[in-house]
C-alpha positions, 0 to 999 in steps of 0.5 A: 643603181649605178650604171656599169658604163659610168664606171668602166674606166677604172677597176670596180672597187669600193673606195668609200663607205656608204656612197653606193646604196643598194636597191631597196629590195636588198635591204633585208639581206643587208640587215641580215648580213650586218647582223651576222657580222656583229654576231661573228664579232660578238661570239669571237669576243666571247670566246676570247674573254671566256678562254683567257680570263676564265679559262673556260673554252666555249666549245660551240664558238667555231661552229657558230662562227663557221655557219655565220661566216659562210652566210655572211660571205654569200649574202655579201657576194649578193650585195656586191652584185647588186652594188656592182662591187665585184672586183674586175679588170676594166682596162680593155673594156675602157679602150673600146668604142662606146657602142661595143663597150655597151655590148661587152658589158651586157655579155659580161653580165650574162656570162655571170648569170650563166655560171650562176644558173649552172651552179644552182642545182649542184649547190642544192645537191651539195646541201642535200649531201651535207644534211646527213652530217651533223656538227659535234658541238651543236648537233645541227645538220651541216645543211644549215651552213652550206645552204648559204651557198645555194641561197647566195648563188640563186640570189646572185643569179636573180640580181645579175639578170635584173641588173642586165635587164635594167642596164642593157639594150634588148638587142645586146642581151639577145645577141649575148645570149645567142653567143653564149648558147652557141659556144655552149652547144659547140663545147657540148658536141666537142666534149668527146674530143676535149676528153682526149686532149689531155693538157690541151684542155688547160690551155683552152679552158683554164687559160683562154676562157679565163683570159677572154672573160677577164678582157670582157670585164667579167668579175674575177671570181666569175672568170675563174668560175666559168673557166673551171665549170667549162673545164670540168663539164666538157673535158672530165666526168667530174660532177659539179657537186665537187666544184661546189665543195671546193668553193666551200673549202676555199671560203670557209677556213676559220683563219679567213674570219679575220678578213671581214673584221679587218675590212671593218677595222679599216672602215672604222679607221676612216670614219673616226679620223684615227688615221689622220691623227697618225698623219698629223703627228708624223707631219709635225715631226718631219714636215720641216725637213727636205723630203719630209712630207714624202717621209710622212706619206711613207711612214703614214702608209706603214703605220696606217696599214698596221691598223686597217689591213687594206691598201685602199683604206690606207691610200684613201686615208693618207692622200687627202691629208698630205697631197695639198701641202705637197703640191704647194711645195712643188711636187707634181701630181704624177710624182705624188701618185707614184709615191702613193702607189709604191708606198701602198705596195711597200706597206702590204706586208705590214700586219695586219695584212689581209694578203698575209692572212690569206697566204697563211691559210692557203699555203699553211704558213704560220700567221705569226711568222708572216706578221713578224717577218712582214714588218721587217721586210716592209722596213727594208722597202720603206728605206729604199723608197725613202732614199729615192724620195730624198733624191727626188726632193730637189724640186721641193720648195721649203719657203715659209716652212718652219719646224713645229714647236715642241708643244704642237708635236706633243699635242699631236702625239697625245691625239695620235697615241691611242691610234699608234698603239693599235698596229703594235698591239696587233703585231706583238699579239699575233707575232708573240703567239698570245692570240690568233689573227682572228682573235686580235682582229676582234679585239682591235675592232672593239678597241677602235670603236671604243677609242673612236667614240670616246676620243675621235668624235664617234660614229653615228648609227647610220654610218655604222650600218653603212660600214657594216654593209660595205664590209659585207659586200667587200668581204663577199667579193673577196671570199667569192674570188677565193672560193672560185680560185680554190676550185680552179686550183684544184682542177689544175692539180687533178690533171697532173700538170701541176706535178709535171711543172713542179718537177721541171721547176725543181730541176732548173739549173741555178738551184734555188736562186733560179727558182726565186727569179722565176717566182718574182717574174710569175708573181709580178705578171699575175699581180698585174693581171689577177690582183693579189688574192686570186694569184695566191690561191691559184699558185701557192699550192703549186709553188710552195712545195717546190720551194720547200723541196729546194730548202727555201724557208716558207716565210722567206718565200712568202715575203718574196711572193707577196712583194713581187705580187704587189709590184705587179699590182702597181705596174701600169698599164694593167696593175689594178692598184695603180689605177686605184691610186690614180682614182684616189689622187684624181690624176690621169693614169696616162699622166702618172704612168711616166712617173712611177717607173723609178719607184717601181725599180726601187721596189724591185731593188729592195725585192732582190735584196729580200730574195737574195738574203733570207736573213732579212725575212727570218732573223726575227723568227 
């Protein structure tokens, strides 16, 4: 079991496959989750083949995948609890003295357990309510599907308690329990007062409580969950059953089915070496020119992102292949981290981007339109970063560097060709309306598995199993964030505050340009603090209707939102992505912080161009 204190300096995120084995007691859940992931891919593939090859739609595909998907999400969340892989902000906890840090970690674990305990009965009640509804194709009671929520919450509660007992001092646990109980009793006695505060409750519960939990290192999903739970329990008469329903809705969109499949695709990319083949090909073509290795790094992130859909996978693939040679040429490690982090931010809009898929789901924007526009927007940001990289290449030493022979380039191209086909296949299939993002993700995984086995050395069964479990855990962590953020967004809209804010923002002087400026500022800040997905789920339902009212194209607005968010994600001292890049490159964040600012300014300049000229985002639509 990994001790929390050992990992407190950096955000919790799985960077490698199979390096964090779970507890033996979790093996049955891991096996079931792995089987569900295979089942989802198999059923989706069956539906695609039957519809496109035989013109025979399989009517029960959506129901089977919906049931399996929710169970996968909840079992994956439980696995993530066991492996300590739920995403959280640990910057502030890492600054604390060791003794205080231990106590705060214990407190955070009990906050998670408290939220889960409070949700167990509403989840069971929700399953009872859904038992009266049957699915149209299979005729099954919907309680078979939503029982996953109750089971997952109960399992997470037991695992959180187990983890707290194993990693915390008894005195810390008792003091944490006393503090949580005291706060709960105080809020219960003050409930009549809270119900008369109106918008003040938003500040107390949805801002202060959530912020306090973030600072304490509580996983992001449970920060949102605890804030929403307190808001509904102490300032409204809304039953907790409704909160479970909102969480179910946030996790269950069929568009989100592509999330775990693209996560698995990223694992396959790492395991088979397909990403390294792309890097080697670009290096053979550009490695001899000044700033050539910087171009290779940026181009590799651009192309590899089009396969994996994951920033972490992209950076972990590219950095080890290029950093040694770039250091030999005179690049300082902090400059490499700056280029890696901002390059990953640039590539976030390259299809298949998980962020774009989630945004399309929560904001109702065409995934095909987002994929087409995202490719062009990333090209603009790539150009801006390449210009800066060329300007900074004066320190580069090219002594002994020679142009690769044509035979070497040709061989590298042949090796990389099967991998290079994949990003363009994904973009053209979704952008051209040939298939949905979910269908394409399924085909891409099967293609990558076959190509990886035949041409790139294959994947052992043990490694494949580890990849499935890691995919389940990371997907569960992501989907739990989406569920909790959806519940919080719903609670916020029910107060009427969202409508008031929308009216104020729509009437700002300066029209749509002023609104764009506010959007950029808001999403840079949220990207720093909350990471990408929760910020989207919280703010998209509020901001997109205002943008539409001001005449802003929804795809154009999406590109501004996602790019702003990714700049925030890589902005120190809080941006989570910056710390992930430092961890991958094994460079101190304090050292890298001084080098990243020019690159962030370059990205901001590219963002201003994208925001000011809608044609960049919409010309290909």
